[in-house]
C-alpha positions as CSV (number, residue, x, y, z in Angstrom):
1,M,-5.3,-0.3,24.7
2,T,-4.0,1.6,21.8
3,Q,-0.4,1.6,20.7
4,Q,-0.2,5.4,21.3
5,A,-1.4,4.9,24.9
6,M,1.2,2.2,25.4
7,L,3.9,4.5,24.0
8,E,2.9,7.3,26.4
9,E,2.9,4.9,29.3
10,L,6.4,3.6,28.4
11,E,7.7,7.2,28.0
12,A,6.4,8.0,31.4
13,A,8.0,4.9,32.9
14,A,11.3,5.9,31.3
15,A,11.1,9.4,32.8
16,R,10.5,7.9,36.2
17,L,13.6,5.8,35.8
18,A,15.6,9.0,34.7
19,V,16.0,7.5,31.2
20,K,15.9,10.1,28.4
21,V,14.0,9.1,25.4
22,S,14.7,10.9,22.1
23,Y,13.5,10.5,18.5
24,E,16.2,11.2,16.0
25,S,17.1,10.4,12.4
26,L,19.2,7.2,12.5
27,A,21.0,5.5,9.7
28,T,19.2,2.5,8.3
29,S,22.1,0.3,9.3
30,V,21.4,1.1,13.0
31,G,17.8,-0.2,13.0
32,T,15.0,1.4,14.9
33,G,17.1,2.3,17.9
34,G,17.6,1.2,21.4
35,L,19.2,1.7,24.8
36,C,22.6,3.2,25.2
37,R,24.6,4.9,27.9
38,V,25.9,8.4,27.4
39,R,28.1,10.0,30.0
40,G,26.9,7.6,32.6
41,E,23.2,8.1,31.9
42,Y,20.8,5.8,30.1
43,R,19.2,7.0,26.9
44,V,16.8,5.4,24.5
45,I,17.3,6.7,21.0
46,I,14.6,5.8,18.5
47,D,14.4,6.6,14.8
48,K,11.9,9.3,14.4
49,R,10.7,7.8,11.1
50,T,9.4,4.6,12.8
51,Q,5.7,3.8,13.3
52,V,4.2,3.9,16.7
53,G,4.3,0.1,17.0
54,D,8.0,0.0,16.4
55,R,8.5,2.8,18.9
56,V,6.6,0.8,21.5
57,S,8.7,-2.3,20.8
58,A,12.0,-0.4,21.0
59,L,11.1,1.3,24.2
60,A,9.7,-1.8,25.9
61,Q,12.9,-3.7,24.9
62,A,15.0,-1.0,26.4
63,L,13.0,-0.9,29.7
64,A,13.3,-4.7,29.9
65,Y,17.0,-4.2,30.6
66,L,16.3,-1.8,33.5
67,P,15.1,-2.3,37.1
68,T,11.4,-1.5,36.4
69,L,10.5,-2.9,39.8
70,T,11.7,0.3,41.3
71,I,8.6,1.9,39.8
72,E,6.3,-1.1,40.2
73,G,7.5,-2.5,43.5
74,P,5.6,-2.8,46.8
75,E,5.0,0.9,47.0
76,P,5.1,1.9,43.3
77,T,5.2,5.4,42.1
78,M,3.6,4.2,38.9
79,K,1.6,1.1,38.0
80,F,1.9,-0.5,34.5
81,S,-1.2,-1.5,32.6
82,P,-1.5,-5.2,32.1
83,A,-0.5,-4.8,28.4
84,V,2.6,-2.8,29.1
85,R,3.7,-5.1,32.0
86,H,3.2,-8.1,29.7
87,L,5.3,-6.6,26.9
88,I,8.2,-5.6,29.2
89,R,8.2,-9.0,30.9
90,H,8.1,-10.7,27.4
91,Y,11.2,-8.8,26.3
92,A,13.0,-9.5,29.6
93,A,12.3,-13.2,29.2
94,M,13.6,-13.2,25.6
95,R,16.7,-11.4,26.8
96,R,17.3,-14.0,29.6
97,A,16.7,-16.9,27.2
98,S,19.4,-15.7,24.7
């Protein structure tokens, strides 16, 4: 699976979870971006200058904080590819371990 395909799948998952994803110019001190809450709604802001692989990582890390089972549960509205599921679970495990 290409990184571009993974990014598109992650963006679609974010949309299903009502998480707005935007690509904006960020200061280098901020990093590549991440999850935040603006006026009670989740957003993922990613530096628009990042490469596709960094966008995939940032978005997967953000989704690892959210209840992705609501879109992948017993009656899912969307199924993750094995690669994307593995990536989200990897970041969720890293978050739990820290």
